[in-house]
DRENPAVEX-505423 format. One line per field, with one value per residue (C-alpha): residue in one letter; residue number from 1; x, y, z. Coordinates in pm, 1 decimal. Example, Ala and Ser with C-alpha at 12.3 -4.5 7.8 and 13.67 -1.06 7.14 Angstrom:
<recs>
aa: [a/s]
i: [1/2]
px: [1230.0/1367.0]
py: [-450.0/-106.0]
pz: [780.0/714.0]
</recs>
This chain:
<recs>
aa: [m/m/w/q/d/a/c/a/l/f/l/t/l/l/a/f/h/g/v/w/s/c/p/g/s/k/p/n/v/v/f/i/m/s/d/d/h/g/y/a/d/v/g/f/r/g/s/d/i/r/t/p/n/i/d/a/l/a/q/d/g/v/v/l/e/n/h/y/v/q/p/v/c/s/v/t/r/a/a/l/l/s/g/r/y/g/t/r/t/q/f/w/q/g/n/i/l/p/s/q/q/w/g/l/r/l/n/e/t/t/m/a/e/m/l/q/r/n/g/y/a/t/y/l/v/g/k/w/h/v/g/m/y/t/y/a/h/t/p/v/a/r/g/f/d/y/f/y/g/m/y/l/g/s/q/d/y/y/k/h/i/n/r/r/n/l/d/l/r/e/n/t/l/t/e/s/g/d/v/n/d/i/l/r/n/e/d/d/g/l/y/n/t/e/l/f/s/n/k/s/v/e/l/l/s/e/h/g/p/d/g/s/k/a/g/k/p/f/f/l/l/l/s/y/s/a/p/h/t/p/y/q/a/d/a/d/k/i/d/q/y/s/s/h/m/i/h/s/s/l/k/r/k/t/y/s/t/m/i/s/v/m/d/e/g/i/g/s/v/v/d/a/l/d/q/h/g/l/r/k/n/t/i/v/v/f/i/s/d/n/g/g/v/m/a/n/v/a/s/n/y/p/l/r/g/g/k/a/s/f/f/e/g/g/v/r/s/i/a/v/v/n/s/p/l/f/w/l/k/g/y/t/n/k/h/l/h/h/v/t/d/w/y/p/t/f/q/y/l/a/g/d/d/p/t/q/h/d/k/t/q/f/p/v/d/g/y/n/i/w/d/s/i/n/r/n/v/s/s/g/r/d/e/v/l/i/s/l/r/e/e/d/f/i/h/g/a/n/k/r/p/k/n/p/r/i/k/s/v/t/s/i/d/g/m/v/n/d/h/f/i/i/r/w/k/q/w/k/l/h/y/g/d/i/l/v/m/n/y/t/l/t/f/p/l/t/k/g/a/i/t/a/v/s/t/s/f/f/a/l/n/q/t/r/l/y/n/l/d/n/d/p/r/e/m/n/n/v/q/e/d/n/t/d/i/v/q/m/l/l/a/k/r/q/g/y/k/n/n/l/l/w/i/p/k/w/g/k/s/n/d/g/k/s/n/g/v/w/v/p/w/l/q/e/e/v]
i: [1/2/3/4/5/6/7/8/9/10/11/12/13/14/15/16/17/18/19/20/21/22/23/24/25/26/27/28/29/30/31/32/33/34/35/36/37/38/39/40/41/42/43/44/45/46/47/48/49/50/51/52/53/54/55/56/57/58/59/60/61/62/63/64/65/66/67/68/69/70/71/72/73/74/75/76/77/78/79/80/81/82/83/84/85/86/87/88/89/90/91/92/93/94/95/96/97/98/99/100/101/102/103/104/105/106/107/108/109/110/111/112/113/114/115/116/117/118/119/120/121/122/123/124/125/126/127/128/129/130/131/132/133/134/135/136/137/138/139/140/141/142/143/144/145/146/147/148/149/150/151/152/153/154/155/156/157/158/159/160/161/162/163/164/165/166/167/168/169/170/171/172/173/174/175/176/177/178/179/180/181/182/183/184/185/186/187/188/189/190/191/192/193/194/195/196/197/198/199/200/201/202/203/204/205/206/207/208/209/210/211/212/213/214/215/216/217/218/219/220/221/222/223/224/225/226/227/228/229/230/231/232/233/234/235/236/237/238/239/240/241/242/243/244/245/246/247/248/249/250/251/252/253/254/255/256/257/258/259/260/261/262/263/264/265/266/267/268/269/270/271/272/273/274/275/276/277/278/279/280/281/282/283/284/285/286/287/288/289/290/291/292/293/294/295/296/297/298/299/300/301/302/303/304/305/306/307/308/309/310/311/312/313/314/315/316/317/318/319/320/321/322/323/324/325/326/327/328/329/330/331/332/333/334/335/336/337/338/339/340/341/342/343/344/345/346/347/348/349/350/351/352/353/354/355/356/357/358/359/360/361/362/363/364/365/366/367/368/369/370/371/372/373/374/375/376/377/378/379/380/381/382/383/384/385/386/387/388/389/390/391/392/393/394/395/396/397/398/399/400/401/402/403/404/405/406/407/408/409/410/411/412/413/414/415/416/417/418/419/420/421/422/423/424/425/426/427/428/429/430/431/432/433/434/435/436/437/438/439/440/441/442/443/444/445/446/447/448/449/450/451/452/453/454/455/456/457/458/459/460/461/462/463/464/465/466/467/468/469/470/471/472/473/474/475/476/477/478/479/480/481/482/483/484/485/486/487/488/489/490/491/492/493/494/495/496/497/498/499/500/501/502/503/504/505/506/507/508/509/510/511/512/513/514/515/516/517/518/519/520/521/522/523/524/525/526]
px: [-2170.4/-1989.3/-1652.0/-1763.4/-2065.6/-1841.5/-1613.4/-1911.0/-2020.8/-1677.1/-1672.0/-1998.8/-1888.8/-1549.1/-1637.9/-1636.4/-1272.5/-1188.6/-1148.4/-1279.5/-1063.1/-1095.9/-922.0/-1137.3/-1064.6/-904.4/-535.9/-255.0/-19.7/352.7/467.2/844.5/1010.7/1382.8/1520.8/1729.2/1787.0/1934.5/1718.3/1999.3/2117.8/1949.9/2076.9/1789.0/1902.6/2258.1/2414.0/2703.7/2515.8/2391.4/2011.9/1906.5/1582.9/1460.6/1568.4/1360.7/1051.6/1108.3/1166.9/848.3/649.9/598.2/849.2/673.3/894.0/710.5/634.6/663.5/727.6/816.7/1175.9/1221.8/1122.6/830.7/649.2/643.9/534.9/249.6/134.3/143.1/-49.6/-313.3/-343.0/-319.4/-74.8/123.3/-66.5/-367.0/-182.1/66.6/360.6/432.4/678.8/910.6/1046.8/952.8/1260.5/1321.3/1157.5/906.5/543.6/357.1/265.6/8.9/-314.0/-531.0/-838.3/-665.8/-775.6/-453.0/-415.2/-366.6/-693.1/-876.0/-745.7/-788.3/-1159.9/-1188.0/-1060.2/-686.4/-413.1/-189.5/182.4/452.2/810.7/1084.5/1068.2/763.5/871.9/530.3/498.4/556.9/508.4/199.7/127.5/-187.4/42.8/234.3/171.2/-56.1/-279.6/-302.2/-434.2/-143.7/-207.3/163.5/476.1/840.8/1090.1/1179.8/964.9/1222.4/1388.6/1728.3/1938.6/2270.8/2221.0/2372.8/2307.6/1962.5/2013.4/1931.7/2111.7/2234.2/1884.9/1739.6/1465.1/1391.2/1067.3/781.2/426.0/79.9/-243.5/-369.6/-734.3/-800.1/-655.5/-326.2/-0.2/213.9/560.2/833.3/1194.4/1413.2/1727.2/1806.5/1859.1/2154.9/2441.8/2220.2/2192.5/1853.5/1803.5/1833.5/1611.8/1337.7/1364.6/1356.3/1059.8/867.8/932.2/811.2/487.3/416.4/446.0/136.5/-67.5/54.0/-183.2/-72.5/-49.5/-277.6/-404.2/-441.2/-683.1/-681.9/-567.5/-273.0/-99.6/272.5/449.5/818.7/983.6/1360.8/1585.6/1855.3/2042.7/1985.0/2279.8/2476.1/2655.8/2722.4/2764.6/2968.5/3313.8/3253.2/2933.2/3118.2/3372.3/3096.0/2886.4/3123.4/3467.5/3406.8/3358.6/3732.6/3698.8/3443.0/3509.6/3456.2/3149.6/3001.3/3083.6/2918.8/2609.8/2598.7/2631.4/2344.4/2128.4/2246.0/2173.5/1825.7/1782.6/1883.2/1604.9/1353.9/1442.3/1372.6/1033.2/937.1/1058.8/838.7/536.8/613.1/682.0/350.0/144.7/69.3/233.3/-51.5/-279.8/-21.6/82.9/443.8/540.2/890.6/967.0/1215.6/1086.4/1289.0/1605.1/1950.7/2190.5/2445.8/2810.5/2957.5/2746.0/2416.2/2343.1/2018.3/2150.0/2033.3/1816.5/1918.2/1947.3/1880.3/1722.6/1568.0/1555.5/1246.7/1436.2/1361.7/1647.1/1476.4/1117.2/1112.5/1165.9/1250.2/911.5/837.6/514.4/483.4/192.3/63.5/-271.5/-156.1/-276.6/12.4/362.6/727.6/710.9/783.2/480.8/538.7/206.9/208.4/176.3/224.0/275.5/-78.0/-219.4/-157.7/-424.2/-725.7/-582.4/-572.5/-903.2/-1059.7/-899.1/-1020.5/-1376.5/-1393.1/-1675.6/-1554.5/-1908.0/-1994.0/-1760.2/-1795.3/-1464.3/-1484.0/-1231.8/-1108.7/-1082.2/-775.3/-545.4/-450.4/-593.3/-680.6/-394.0/-487.7/-590.1/-309.9/-63.6/-264.5/-347.5/-83.0/-339.8/-364.8/-527.8/-661.4/-380.4/-212.5/-55.6/138.3/183.4/544.0/562.6/380.4/526.0/358.9/564.5/264.0/96.7/366.8/348.2/587.1/687.9/654.9/922.2/1186.7/1389.7/1329.4/1691.5/1768.8/2076.6/1879.2/1771.2/1437.6/1365.7/1008.2/1119.5/1191.0/1488.8/1599.7/1435.0/1227.9/1062.4/764.0/766.5/536.5/658.5/418.6/428.7/149.1/173.7/530.6/577.5/738.2/735.8/965.8/843.2/966.3/1270.9/1423.8/1726.2/1910.7/2101.2/2327.8/2374.3/2509.4/2744.5/2857.8/2700.8/2848.1/2973.7/3302.9/3459.6/3495.4/3402.6/3075.3/3127.9/2873.1/2857.5/2692.4/2706.3/2379.2/2269.0/1959.0/1799.6/1544.5/1243.2/1280.2/1053.7/1185.0/986.2/1114.8/975.8/1058.2/984.9/1276.9/1478.0/1454.5/1767.9/1600.6/1883.7/1697.7/1461.7/1197.5/969.1/1027.2/902.0/602.1/454.7/104.7/199.5/362.3/55.2/-176.1/32.0/60.6/-319.1/-335.6/-151.4/-453.3/-651.4/-382.4/-339.5/-706.9/-631.8/-311.0/-314.1/-172.9/151.8/122.4/410.8/512.7/621.6/961.2/1075.8/1360.2/1115.8/1105.2/1453.0/1395.2/1667.0/1840.6/1521.6/1297.7/939.0/622.5/613.8/265.9/-67.1/-276.1/-251.1/-163.3]
py: [2550.1/2700.6/2540.7/2422.3/2249.8/2080.2/1964.0/1820.9/1639.8/1487.1/1379.2/1194.5/1035.0/932.0/828.6/462.4/503.2/638.5/997.8/1231.3/1541.5/1852.3/2190.4/2491.8/2670.5/2590.4/2534.8/2674.6/2421.2/2464.4/2151.3/2134.1/1876.5/1806.7/1631.2/1309.2/1347.6/1045.9/878.7/904.4/1254.4/1458.7/1536.8/1373.3/1037.2/1087.1/1224.8/1467.5/1686.9/1997.0/2028.2/2201.6/2340.6/2008.1/1849.7/2099.9/2022.9/1653.4/1703.0/1900.3/1725.5/1373.8/1162.3/933.4/627.5/432.9/709.0/583.7/779.4/673.3/604.7/906.1/1273.7/1310.2/1001.4/1121.2/1472.0/1345.8/1119.8/1409.3/1645.1/1392.7/1167.0/875.5/598.7/631.5/334.3/566.2/873.8/718.3/807.3/437.1/472.2/713.3/1064.6/1322.3/1405.6/1747.9/1783.3/1501.8/1578.0/1445.8/1546.5/1512.6/1478.6/1789.4/1597.0/1527.7/1758.8/1865.3/1928.1/2297.4/2309.2/2136.3/2379.9/2681.7/2612.6/2608.2/2958.2/2892.6/3106.3/2854.3/2895.5/2678.0/2779.5/2564.6/2253.6/2145.6/1849.6/1709.7/1847.3/2172.1/2104.2/2324.6/2619.8/2432.7/2182.2/2441.9/2528.9/2837.3/2656.3/2363.8/2546.7/2753.3/3126.5/3197.6/3011.4/3098.7/2834.0/2574.7/2367.6/2091.4/1844.3/2003.4/2307.8/2475.1/2633.3/2967.3/2997.3/2832.4/2648.3/2294.8/2175.7/2531.2/2680.0/2906.0/2764.3/3011.6/3199.7/3372.0/3284.0/3419.8/3406.1/3706.4/3816.8/3628.8/3308.0/3304.7/3224.6/3536.0/3376.2/3613.2/3497.1/3578.8/3686.0/3923.8/3626.1/3497.9/3412.1/3378.5/3039.6/2884.7/2728.1/3069.8/3226.2/2970.6/3025.9/3404.4/3400.6/3176.7/3416.1/3703.3/3522.0/3441.7/3807.1/3877.2/3666.8/3851.0/4086.4/4381.0/4190.9/4211.7/3856.3/3866.8/3597.8/3402.0/3036.4/2935.3/2634.7/2682.7/2400.2/2473.6/2227.1/2258.5/2107.6/2051.8/1832.0/1700.5/1720.6/1917.7/1926.9/2299.8/2533.1/2839.3/2762.2/2968.5/2770.9/2442.2/2563.1/2680.9/2368.7/2082.9/2159.7/1911.6/1630.0/1561.7/1210.9/1293.7/1363.7/1708.9/1576.7/1450.1/1779.9/1977.4/1759.7/1804.3/2181.4/2189.4/2022.7/2262.3/2570.2/2429.6/2370.5/2733.8/2836.4/2613.9/2789.1/3126.1/3002.0/2879.0/3206.1/3394.8/3190.0/3289.0/3651.3/3696.3/3506.1/3222.2/2927.4/2841.1/2745.8/2603.2/2246.9/2214.0/1897.9/1804.9/1505.0/1395.3/1298.0/974.4/823.2/964.5/879.4/619.0/602.4/756.0/1074.5/1018.1/776.1/583.5/383.3/135.4/85.8/-94.2/83.3/442.5/662.8/467.5/152.9/-19.8/-127.3/69.5/314.7/434.5/459.9/520.4/890.2/1127.5/1256.4/1501.2/1686.6/1963.6/2174.1/2335.5/2185.6/1835.3/1677.0/1433.4/1528.1/1467.1/1100.0/863.2/726.5/376.5/335.7/289.5/607.8/702.5/1032.8/1003.0/1031.2/1406.5/1480.0/1338.6/1462.1/1823.7/1778.1/1675.8/1966.8/2213.5/2078.4/2001.1/1793.0/1677.3/1608.9/1978.5/2090.2/2093.9/1919.3/1551.1/1431.7/1079.6/828.0/882.6/611.4/801.4/777.7/1062.0/1040.3/1333.7/1114.8/869.4/1153.3/1331.8/1023.1/768.1/526.2/345.2/531.6/201.1/167.4/-170.4/-180.9/38.3/-26.8/57.6/-26.5/-215.7/-242.3/-419.9/-388.9/-472.5/-149.9/61.1/164.3/-35.7/-271.5/-579.0/-435.6/-422.8/-725.4/-808.8/-788.2/-669.6/-486.4/-268.8/39.9/205.7/573.6/478.7/298.8/415.9/191.4/130.5/-211.1/-310.6/-609.0/-657.5/-636.5/-592.8/-453.7/-413.1/-372.9/-528.4/-490.4/-596.6/-794.0/-663.6/-851.8/-796.3/-994.5/-1005.2/-836.4/-574.2/-354.0/-481.9/-226.4/-314.9/-158.9/147.5/-35.0/220.3/519.1/851.0/990.2/1170.1/849.0/742.7/819.8/696.6/362.2/232.3/-72.3/105.7/-177.8/-270.2/-538.4/-653.4/-970.8/-1169.5/-1366.9/-1272.3/-1366.0/-1193.3/-1163.7/-965.5/-929.3/-564.2/-586.8/-826.4/-731.4/-362.1/-394.6/-652.9/-903.8/-1229.3/-1363.6/-1562.6/-1647.9/-2023.7/-2030.2/-1808.0/-1924.2/-1846.3/-1480.1/-1466.2/-1606.0/-1370.7/-1069.9/-1183.9/-1213.6/-837.3/-768.2/-804.4/-549.2/-287.4/-392.4/-322.1/49.0/62.0/333.9/271.1/453.9/593.8/698.5/1032.4/1301.8/1461.2/1797.8/2043.5/2327.5/2378.8/2528.9/2872.9/3139.4/2994.3/2953.4/2658.1/2732.4/2527.9/2453.8/2326.1/2505.2/2215.0/1865.2/1575.8]
pz: [354.3/650.7/725.6/1072.3/913.6/659.5/938.2/1127.6/810.4/770.3/1135.0/1075.8/752.1/884.8/1238.5/1152.3/1054.1/1397.4/1277.6/1547.6/1584.3/1373.6/1413.7/1489.0/1162.1/829.8/909.0/700.9/543.5/474.9/292.7/249.7/24.4/-20.5/-324.5/-316.0/56.0/230.9/497.2/755.0/660.3/933.3/1276.5/1466.4/1316.5/1448.5/1130.9/1142.3/892.3/1070.4/1050.2/1374.1/1234.4/1088.9/1418.6/1615.5/1406.6/1478.5/1850.2/1903.2/1633.1/1498.3/1304.5/1059.6/1060.5/789.2/540.7/183.2/-133.8/-485.2/-596.4/-823.8/-840.2/-1081.9/-954.4/-593.6/-689.6/-906.1/-621.2/-373.7/-601.6/-712.5/-406.1/-649.5/-731.2/-1048.2/-1192.6/-1224.3/-1358.9/-1606.6/-1377.3/-1314.8/-1601.8/-1418.8/-1448.3/-1709.4/-1911.9/-2065.6/-2406.2/-2342.5/-2425.8/-2125.6/-1773.2/-1497.7/-1690.5/-1703.9/-1583.2/-1251.0/-967.5/-799.2/-429.8/-508.5/-709.3/-426.1/-162.9/-389.2/-433.6/-53.2/-14.0/26.5/-119.9/-297.0/-361.9/-518.7/-463.5/-613.0/-828.1/-1034.2/-1257.5/-1346.2/-1698.0/-1889.9/-2261.5/-2258.8/-2031.4/-1923.3/-1751.7/-1551.6/-1185.1/-1202.3/-1449.5/-1203.6/-897.9/-769.7/-743.3/-767.8/-875.5/-838.6/-940.5/-1203.0/-1433.5/-1484.9/-1250.9/-1186.9/-1261.9/-1195.8/-851.9/-961.0/-1334.9/-1312.2/-1642.1/-1748.0/-2062.9/-2121.4/-2113.3/-1839.6/-1615.2/-1339.2/-1355.9/-1179.6/-1286.6/-1224.5/-1420.8/-1616.0/-1591.4/-1914.3/-1767.5/-1954.7/-1783.2/-1724.3/-1747.4/-1622.4/-1651.5/-1352.9/-1531.6/-1245.6/-1009.9/-1211.1/-976.0/-666.5/-497.3/-572.8/-226.9/-69.2/-335.0/-259.6/114.6/84.4/-151.8/89.2/376.2/156.6/72.3/437.4/528.9/316.3/562.7/872.4/1058.8/844.9/517.8/214.1/278.1/653.3/773.8/448.9/485.7/269.7/123.9/57.2/-122.2/-73.9/-308.8/-283.3/-549.2/-280.9/-241.5/-597.0/-835.4/-939.1/-604.4/-557.8/-260.6/-167.8/-37.0/276.5/342.2/301.6/553.8/787.7/777.4/690.4/826.8/1109.2/856.1/833.1/691.7/423.3/57.8/-93.1/-271.5/56.6/226.7/-54.5/-42.9/336.4/302.5/53.9/318.5/591.0/375.3/307.6/681.5/743.4/502.8/678.4/1000.4/839.3/718.1/1066.7/1216.4/968.6/1083.9/1440.8/1357.9/1180.6/1436.4/1194.3/1365.0/1600.6/1313.4/1071.0/989.6/877.9/693.6/584.4/359.8/95.2/-246.6/-247.9/-101.5/-142.6/-423.0/-313.9/-432.4/-114.8/-125.0/59.1/340.6/369.6/665.0/785.8/478.2/162.7/-170.4/-269.6/-531.8/-822.1/-609.4/-477.6/-167.9/149.2/96.3/-219.9/-98.9/275.3/323.3/599.6/718.4/997.3/1073.5/1328.9/1451.8/1773.0/1667.1/1765.3/2086.4/2085.8/1976.2/2047.2/1943.4/1656.9/1474.0/1330.4/1145.8/769.4/558.9/196.0/15.8/-135.8/217.0/237.5/-22.5/164.2/492.8/375.1/200.2/530.3/714.6/449.5/481.3/110.2/-36.8/-376.4/-497.4/-479.4/-759.9/-1136.6/-1201.2/-1122.6/-863.7/-934.7/-647.6/-436.1/-303.2/10.1/358.5/591.7/841.7/1066.0/1356.1/1289.1/1352.6/1619.0/1828.4/1718.0/1577.7/1246.4/959.1/828.2/571.2/585.9/240.6/-0.2/-370.7/-430.9/-801.5/-1072.1/-1420.8/-1713.0/-2030.4/-2247.3/-2131.5/-2300.4/-2666.7/-2880.2/-2600.6/-2820.4/-3050.5/-2781.2/-2673.6/-2307.3/-2209.4/-1855.7/-1978.8/-2219.0/-2035.6/-2104.1/-2068.0/-1977.3/-1661.7/-1310.9/-1265.0/-1622.1/-1650.5/-1950.6/-1789.5/-1554.5/-1177.8/-875.3/-543.0/-250.0/125.8/334.7/710.2/797.5/473.4/159.9/-171.8/-468.0/-765.3/-1124.5/-1279.0/-1055.0/-1006.6/-699.3/-496.5/-209.7/129.1/299.0/536.7/791.6/950.9/829.7/1160.9/1208.0/1332.5/968.3/614.6/482.3/315.0/71.3/-147.6/-437.8/-688.3/-852.6/-1092.5/-1274.1/-1136.3/-1333.6/-1218.8/-854.5/-570.9/-261.0/63.1/356.3/708.6/774.2/1144.6/1182.9/874.3/783.6/570.8/344.8/377.5/439.1/175.0/361.1/73.6/94.2/452.3/378.7/51.1/174.4/225.4/-120.1/-289.9/-101.5/-202.7/-566.3/-577.2/-520.5/-842.3/-1068.0/-871.3/-925.6/-1285.3/-1345.5/-1283.9/-1484.1/-1748.3/-2091.0/-2178.6/-2532.4/-2750.1/-2606.4/-2842.8/-2795.2/-2925.0/-2894.9/-2946.7/-2571.1/-2590.7/-2734.8/-2744.6/-2441.2/-2234.7/-2153.2/-2254.6/-2318.2/-2688.4/-2767.9/-2745.7/-2623.4/-2476.5/-2706.6]
</recs>
């Protein structure tokens, strides 16, 4: 089927959802993700952190004000790649830890697989963090033509080690379908943010008019690990980017510099698109995977909480999308969006028909948001499942005491008890046992140091309802005055529970650490 015919088919099928516009050819996608980046920590929100390139994308693009992610790294990445809530993929339990034997299930059709089968060149540069215990779980076995980066969730920015083992590599597939895993020892001492930016620029050059892949559409997932810990940056860069932050701590300055160096790299990527004549048919997306870490480092102002929290500061991310393809731009879109929405959006733009492929694609939870962005209309989404936890769906749960002070490695926020958090329209419900984080109190401008109440505590048997239109900081629990809303939202819990996947007992092994290097240690999925 020609792409234009596929587009026409999608227009017909989706017309009743108000989806009418379609680009003239398959657009390129550059999807950029930062890591643990505070909601307020960009220049266009008034921060003293210097992010001129992100700000330029926002000024000439669309800021998605109600773009939701998940509260920690792996969960958001799995949702992006699958288009599905963690309840359906087993990622409702939280992050993958090094040495754990699990990952994004091999029967899931990733976004990269979907785009690859539609003629896209697919690249992942940076952080993976959705499973590496077998090579079948690593990026080039999951639809990426090329991977340069890290399998795990964090690393030393110069030595590229996690727990004293190297994790920086370049991957392609051999003709026989095996993963060619090349360690990048020669990059020792080089700053990984700059490595990721430079590699992305190099890949884009292949699609220029004189490149080996000229005319071929591409999907580049540029997944920075910045500004995730450890907080590291060159002293001269700290002086260059943060000397004006006279009231901030060295940790805050270092974190800020990490963001500015990343922003510098984003600028070089956008410049490469312009240089090679690619910008006019490219969509650039920038988001953070979750909120920033509190404790006087990141600012999620004016939102409550941060990373690992289900409050807005943990799950409402920076989100900007920019493209010359847009009819409407230079505005803030306040409609409801979720990270799962990018999958069906790119699927629509690629003209993909999932029924025409041998590998079954499971139902997605995302909505096509192309027209929502392009015309500032609703995509039809009026709710977002933020988290559902059912302890009885985890292997061995009945053997653990349900004590809120006992932390569980199978939990996003350390809790071992049940909860249900959902947003519907302007309402947000927290129900069950939750980790309560307090507020970022003052805005981190040069007039004063960032001040955050970073205390947190476990709260049992909570029913908290917030009207986010009136109370974006989630300060005023209005459940007693809106019992009908509470009951309506609680009634949705069973529907999500019906799709909740069982969490088995994951294996764990030190075999992934081999001669100072992280490597997959099993031959097949368990």
